[in-house]
Structures are given as structure tokens and as C-alpha cells.
C-alpha positions in Angstrom: 28.9 8.0 1.6 32.1 6.3 0.7 34.7 6.1 3.5 37.5 5.8 1.0 40.6 7.4 2.4 41.9 10.3 0.2 45.6 10.0 -0.3 48.0 12.9 0.3 48.9 14.0 -3.2 52.5 15.2 -3.4 52.7 16.4 -7.0 54.8 19.2 -5.5 57.2 16.4 -4.6 58.0 18.0 -1.2 59.5 14.7 -0.3 63.2 14.3 -1.2 62.4 10.9 -2.6 60.6 12.4 -5.6 62.1 11.3 -8.9 64.4 13.9 -10.5 62.6 13.4 -13.8 59.2 14.2 -12.3 60.7 17.4 -10.8 62.3 18.5 -14.0 59.2 18.6 -16.3 56.4 21.1 -15.8 53.2 19.2 -15.4 50.4 20.5 -17.7 47.5 22.1 -15.8 45.0 19.5 -15.0 41.2 20.0 -14.7 39.5 19.4 -11.4 37.8 16.1 -10.7 34.2 16.1 -9.6 35.2 15.4 -6.1 37.8 18.2 -6.1 35.1 20.6 -7.2 33.0 19.5 -4.2 35.9 20.1 -1.9 36.6 23.6 -3.3 32.9 24.5 -2.8 32.9 23.2 0.8 36.1 25.0 1.7 35.0 28.3 0.0 31.7 28.3 1.8 33.4 27.4 5.1 35.9 30.2 4.6 33.0 32.6 3.9 31.5 31.9 7.3 34.8 32.3 9.1 35.6 35.6 7.4 32.1 36.9 7.9 32.2 36.1 11.6 35.4 38.0 12.0 34.2 41.0 9.9 30.6 41.4 11.0 31.4 42.7 14.5 32.9 46.0 13.1 29.8 47.3 11.3 27.7 46.2 14.3 29.9 48.2 16.7 27.7 51.4 17.0 24.5 49.5 17.8 26.3 47.1 20.1 28.0 49.8 22.1 24.8 51.7 22.4 22.7 48.7 23.6 25.3 47.4 26.0 26.5 50.8 27.2 30.1 50.1 26.7 32.9 52.5 25.7 35.1 52.1 22.6 37.9 50.6 24.6 35.8 47.7 25.8 34.4 47.2 22.4 38.0 47.1 21.0 38.7 44.3 23.5 35.8 42.3 22.1 37.3 42.7 18.6 40.9 41.9 19.6 40.3 39.0 21.9 39.3 37.0 18.8 42.6 37.6 17.1 44.7 36.9 20.1 42.7 33.7 21.0 43.1 32.5 17.4 46.8 33.2 17.4 47.4 31.3 20.7 45.1 28.4 19.7 46.8 28.0 16.3 50.2 27.7 18.0 49.0 25.2 20.6 47.2 23.1 18.0 50.3 22.9 15.8 51.7 19.9 17.6 48.5 17.9 17.1 47.6 19.2 13.6 49.3 16.2 11.8 48.3 13.6 14.4 44.6 13.2 13.2 42.6 12.7 10.1 42.1 16.2 8.7 38.4 15.7 8.2 37.9 14.8 11.9 40.1 17.7 13.0 38.1 20.1 10.7 34.8 18.8 12.1 36.0 19.3 15.7 37.1 22.9 15.3 34.2 23.9 13.1 31.8 22.5 15.7 33.6 24.6 18.3 33.3 27.6 16.0 29.6 27.0 15.5 29.1 26.9 19.3 31.0 30.1 19.8 29.0 31.9 17.2 25.8 30.6 18.7 26.9 31.9 22.1 27.5 35.4 20.5 23.9 35.2 19.1 22.4 34.7 22.6 24.9 36.8 24.6 22.9 38.8 27.2 25.9 40.8 28.6 29.2 42.3 27.7 31.2 39.7 29.6 29.3 36.8 28.1 30.0 38.2 24.6 33.6 38.6 25.5 33.9 34.9 26.5 31.9 33.9 23.4 34.3 35.8 21.1 37.2 34.1 22.8 35.6 30.6 22.2 34.9 31.6 18.6 38.6 32.7 18.1 40.0 29.6 19.7 38.2 27.3 17.3 37.8 29.5 14.3 41.4 30.6 14.2 42.6 27.1 13.5 40.1 26.3 10.7 41.9 28.3 8.0 45.2 26.4 8.6 43.4 23.0 8.4 41.7 24.1 5.1 45.1 25.1 3.6 46.6 21.8 4.6 43.7 20.0 2.9 44.3 22.0 -0.2 47.9 21.1 -0.2 47.0 17.4 0.4 44.3 17.1 -2.3 45.5 19.4 -5.1 48.6 19.4 -7.3 50.9 22.4 -7.1 49.9 23.6 -10.5 46.2 23.6 -9.4 46.6 25.5 -6.2 46.6 29.0 -7.6 43.1 28.3 -9.0 42.0 26.8 -5.7 43.3 29.7 -3.7 41.7 32.1 -6.1 38.3 30.6 -5.5 38.6 30.1 -1.7 40.0 33.6 -1.2 37.0 35.2 -2.8 35.3 34.4 0.6 36.6 37.7 1.8 35.0 39.7 -1.0 31.9 37.6 -0.8 31.4 38.4 2.9 31.9 42.1 2.0 29.4 42.1 -0.8 26.7 39.7 0.5 27.3 38.9 4.1 27.8 42.3 5.7 24.8 44.0 4.0 22.6 41.1 4.9 23.9 41.1 8.5 23.2 44.8 8.8 19.6 44.4 7.5 19.0 41.6 10.0 20.5 43.8 12.8 18.3 46.7 11.8 15.2 44.5 12.0 15.9 42.1 14.9 18.9 43.5 16.8 22.6 42.9 16.8 22.2 39.2 17.9 20.5 38.3 14.6 23.6 38.2 12.3 25.3 35.8 14.6 22.3 33.5 14.7 22.2 33.7 10.9 25.9 32.7 10.9 25.2 29.8 13.2 22.6 28.5 10.8 24.9 28.8 7.9 27.7 27.1 9.8 25.3 24.2 10.6 24.6 23.7 6.9 28.4 23.8 6.1 29.0 21.3 8.9 26.5 18.9 7.4 28.1 19.1 4.0 31.6 18.5 5.5 30.3 15.4 7.4 28.4 14.1 4.3 30.7 14.8 1.4 34.3 15.2 2.6 36.2 11.9 2.6 38.8 11.0 5.3 42.2 12.6 4.7 44.7 10.6 6.7 47.4 9.4 4.5 49.8 11.9 6.2 49.5 9.8 9.4 51.7 7.1 7.8 54.5 9.7 7.4 54.8 10.7 11.1 58.2 10.0 12.6 58.5 12.8 15.2 57.1 11.0 18.2 54.9 13.2 20.6 53.1 16.4 19.8 55.6 18.6 21.5 58.5 17.1 19.6 56.5 17.5 16.4 55.9 21.1 17.1 59.6 21.8 18.0 60.7 20.1 14.8 58.3 22.3 12.8 59.4 25.6 14.4 63.1 24.7 14.2 63.5 23.9 10.5 65.4 26.6 8.8 63.3 26.8 5.7 60.1 26.9 7.8 61.5 29.7 9.9 62.3 31.6 6.7 58.7 31.1 5.5 57.3 32.1 8.9 59.3 35.4 8.9 58.0 36.1 5.4 54.4 35.5 6.4 54.7 37.7 9.4 55.7 40.6 7.2 53.2 39.8 4.4 50.2 40.6 6.5 51.6 44.0 7.7 50.4 46.1 4.8 46.7 45.2 4.9 46.4 45.3 8.7 48.1 48.7 8.8 45.9 50.4 6.2 42.5 48.7 6.6 41.5 49.9 10.1 41.8 53.5 9.0 40.4 53.1 5.5 36.8 54.2 6.2 37.8 57.2 8.4 40.3 58.4 5.7 37.7 58.0 2.9 35.1 60.0 4.8 37.2 62.7 6.5 40.1 63.1 4.0 38.6 62.2 0.7 35.3 63.9 1.4 33.0 60.9 0.6 29.7 60.9 2.6 29.6 58.0 5.1 26.3 56.7 3.7 28.1 56.1 0.3 30.8 53.9 1.8 28.6 50.9 1.3 28.6 51.5 -2.5 32.4 51.6 -2.5 32.7 48.4 -0.6 30.0 46.7 -2.8 31.7 47.7 -6.1 35.2 46.8 -4.8 33.9 43.5 -3.5 32.2 42.6 -6.8 35.4 43.2 -8.7 37.3 41.1 -6.1 34.9 38.2 -6.6 35.4 38.3 -10.3 39.1 38.8 -10.2 40.0 36.1 -7.6 39.5 33.0 -9.7 41.0 34.7 -12.8 44.1 35.7 -10.8 44.4 32.2 -9.4 44.4 30.7 -12.8 46.8 33.4 -14.0 49.2 32.4 -11.2 49.2 28.8 -12.3 50.0 29.9 -15.9 52.7 32.6 -15.4 54.0 31.5 -12.0 53.1 32.3 -8.4 56.1 34.6 -7.8 55.6 36.4 -11.0 52.1 37.3 -10.1 53.2 38.3 -6.6 55.7 40.7 -8.0 53.2 42.2 -10.4 50.6 42.5 -7.7 53.1 44.2 -5.4 54.1 46.7 -8.1 50.4 47.6 -8.7 49.7 47.8 -4.9 52.7 50.0 -4.4 51.6 52.5 -7.1 48.0 52.6 -5.8 49.0 53.0 -2.1 51.3 55.9 -3.0 48.4 57.5 -4.9 45.7 56.7 -2.3 47.5 57.8 0.8 48.3 61.2 -0.8 44.8 62.0 -1.9 42.8 65.0 -0.8 39.1 65.6 -1.5 38.4 63.2 -4.5 35.4 62.5 -6.7 33.6 59.3 -5.9 34.4 57.5 -9.2 38.1 58.0 -8.8 38.0 56.6 -5.2 36.2 53.5 -6.5 38.7 53.0 -9.4 41.7 53.4 -7.0 40.1 51.0 -4.5 39.4 48.4 -7.1 42.9 48.5 -8.5 44.4 48.4 -5.0 42.3 45.4 -4.1 43.3 43.6 -7.3 46.9 44.1 -6.4 46.4 42.9 -2.8 44.4 39.9 -3.9 47.1 39.0 -6.3 49.6 39.0 -3.5 47.4 36.9 -1.2 46.5 34.2 -3.7 50.0 33.8 -5.2 51.8 33.8 -1.8 49.4 31.4 -0.3 49.8 29.0 -3.2 53.6 29.3 -3.1 53.7 28.8 0.7 51.7 25.6 0.4 54.8 23.9 -1.2 57.2 24.8 1.6 56.3 22.1 4.2 56.8 18.4 3.8 53.6 16.4 3.7 54.2 15.1 7.2 54.4 18.7 8.6 51.7 20.4 6.6 49.2 20.7 9.4 51.6 22.0 12.0 53.3 24.3 9.5 49.9 25.8 8.5 48.8 26.1 12.1 51.9 28.0 13.1 51.7 30.1 10.0 48.1 31.0 10.7 49.0 31.9 14.3 51.7 34.2 13.1 49.3 35.9 10.7 46.9 36.7 13.6 49.5 38.0 15.9 51.4 39.9 13.3 48.1 41.5 12.1 47.4 42.7 15.6 50.8 44.2 16.0 50.6 45.8 12.6 47.3 47.4 13.4 48.6 48.7 16.7 51.8 50.1 14.9 49.6 51.8 12.3 47.7 53.5 15.2 50.9 55.0 16.5 51.8 56.5 13.1 48.4 58.0 12.1 47.2 61.0 14.0 43.5 62.1 14.1 43.0 65.9 13.8 40.2 67.8 15.5 38.1 67.7 12.4 38.3 63.9 12.2 40.8 63.9 9.3 43.9 61.7 9.5 47.4 63.1 9.5 50.5 61.2 8.5 48.5 58.8 6.5 51.1 59.3 3.7 53.8 58.3 6.2 51.9 55.1 6.8 51.7 54.6 3.1 55.5 54.8 2.9 55.9 52.2 5.7 53.5 49.8 4.0 55.3 50.2 0.6 58.6 49.5 2.3 57.3 46.4 3.9 56.0 45.2 0.5 59.4 45.8 -1.1 61.0 43.7 1.6 58.5 40.9 1.1 59.1 40.8 -2.6 62.8 40.1 -1.8 61.9 37.6 0.9 59.5 35.7 -1.2 62.1 35.5 -4.0 64.1 33.2 -1.8 61.0 31.2 -0.8 60.3 30.8 -4.5 63.9 29.7 -5.2 63.6 27.2 -2.3 60.4 25.8 -3.8 61.8 25.6 -7.2 64.8 23.6 -5.9 62.4 21.3 -4.1 59.6 20.8 -6.6 61.3 21.8 -9.9 61.5 25.2 -11.5 58.7 24.6 -13.9 56.4 23.2 -11.3 57.0 26.3 -9.1 55.8 28.5 -12.0 58.9 29.3 -14.0 58.4 29.3 -17.7 59.2 26.0 -19.3 62.2 26.0 -21.5 61.4 26.1 -25.2 
């Protein structure tokens, strides 16, 4: 393989030295090179393994609690320890995130993730599994931020919506393909089997990263902050970064508030049999897989913020309808879920692409690491807050789910306003047309 160093592309012209003329004109959408397509495929598959590792524990919960004889509270700790470990690791890694070649950094953390997943696959006891999930979270929680830094380094701003659209389909892919396969394996060989499958997939992904991803170290020439601590302090003290961090923290609130209670609400309030949940997840996931790349391309055409606003409007309508439903026919539940996920996916893709233009090239790694850490912590807080709002009745139905819907809609409205200022900041930095505003005719 060639060891040619891949330069940090700055078509977003985050640097103040970018020529005014380059910022003024909207660059025409450019096709991906052959190497860029390879990078997208690697990052998408990598993201698939990370998301699946996080999600697979929930459907395995019943079998795991039965075999290990643990109560729900101790199982909840197994789930949450990943998120909190990931959040802490992301923050601690931020100071070093821009001090190394991103390929080497990715290989280091992905190897740690692979080891953690393998430990889950051979865990003989509850406490062993708890430590294994902690190891997996420490390493896996940083990988997403490194991937987004690589995307910002290697892809022009007007390409990032398409890239995010493809990479973000990992969530839907894990829902449609990964979880059913994992459940089949667990039914046949026990709950350890899905983690061993994941370890095998991660090994394949690691080989491809080592063989095909070129060094990405041009950002090292831009470092002026001295030590890791100073670099971290500079990242968390910049005003525009703080504005982006606050927006990110609120962005994840909606999904983490609604998702933990979605299956219970569907079964006990909407009257859908539990054995038919898999069909709902499958159909919703398939539509998400198809919609992701299209929405990413759409965001590059009409503008990131425009798509975010449209997605927020659609999500608001669907949430208000969904959280007020009673017993509902299956087909209506599927349609509402599909439209809701399209709205949420629009928000995720467009906001991720827009946020990628906020940091300077020299701070991309640390910015993404802190941003990812905030997502983990804010998600945990949001899930806990949702649990304080929703009340479970004696028959298993959820009360005050409509109140939760109002809270989520309010948070979405606030993020539309907050991202407006982020969008204006990006437009001032990279040029209005490059940030997605319509080119003047």
C-alpha cells in the first residue's frame, strides 16, 4: 500500500487565511474519488460495528438477566457504564486527538474496542461483563469522533452531507441486519455469540483500515497550542466551540428521551403485540437505509440548515401525533414511525455536516472528541429525565407520554434557533453559498 500522506482538505476554509474569492463562490458538488469511496465504505462499516455493539445488549437483556441471575438494576448498570465510560474517555482523549496521525489513533482505539467486545464474548460472570463493557466504552466512545474528524479532513464541505448520509445509515443497518442476526445467534448458541460475531467483524474492519486507509497527519503541521492540556483548554474555551457544544448537548435530548420507552409505549398503549415489534423495526430501518444517502445528498443541494429545519418540522408533527395515540392499527404505527425516523435522520445528518465546519483544522480532533463526549453524557441525562416524566401504570401502559412529547418538541424548537446561529457562524467563516445558502442568481 502507498504510504502517501493524505492532506487535510480545507475547502470549508475554516482557516482565516482562506481567500475571500474562494469563500464567496459556491463550489459545485464534486464526485467522490475512488479513494474517497473506499474511505466512506470503511467508515460506514466501522460505524456499523460500533452502533451494533451499543444496541445489541438491549434485546439480549432478558436472556442475560435470566442466565446470570441479575435484577434489572444491575443490568441497567451494564448498559449505562458504556455510555459514561465513553463520555469520560472522549473528554480525556480530546487533548491528544490532534497530536497523532488520525489513522494510527483510529487503529489504537479500534483495537481496544475489539478487545473489549471479545471480552464481552467470553465473560463468565456479571462483574467480568461489567468491566468488559467499561473497556468497550472507553475505546468505542472515541471512535466516532475520530471518524468525523477524518470526514472533515478528507471531504469538501459540499460533499459532507452525502458522506454523513451514508455513514449514518449504520444505525438503520444495525437495526435491520445486525440485531436480528444477533438474536438468531443468541437463540442458538447463547448470549455470548453476538459479541463473538462482532469481534470477528471488527477484526475484518481493522484489517481494511490498516491496509487501505492512508496516513492522515497534515493537521500535525498546524499545531501551535503546546501540550495536550493546553490544547484541550483552548478547545473548550473558544466561544464559538462552546456555542456548538451547547447546541450538541440539546440536540441529542429528543431521541434519548423518547427511544427508551418506545417499545413499551407501542405494546401497552398502541396495542401492538410484542412479537410484531420486529416487523416495525425492520420496515422503519429499511426506509432509513434508503432515506439516509438521499437526505445527505439533499442537504448538500438545498443547504444543511434548511434540511435541519424541515426535518425538525416533520419530527415535531409526528411526535405530537405519536405521543397522543391510543390503540392504533399496525399500518398506521409503521407509517408514523417511518415519517418520524425520516425527520430525525434529517436532523442528524444535516447537523453533523454543519458542525463539521465549526472547528479549525488544527482543533478538529479535540473538538469532535469533546462533542462526542457531550453527546454521551447528555444522552444519559436525557434518558434519566425522561424516566422522571413518564409514569408506568399497573397495566403496563405509560402515562404522561404526551407531556414527554411536549418537552421533546420544545427542545427541538430551541435547537432550530440555536443551530440558526451556528449556521450563520459557518456561513461567515466558509461563505454563505458553501454553507448551503442558495447561490445568488
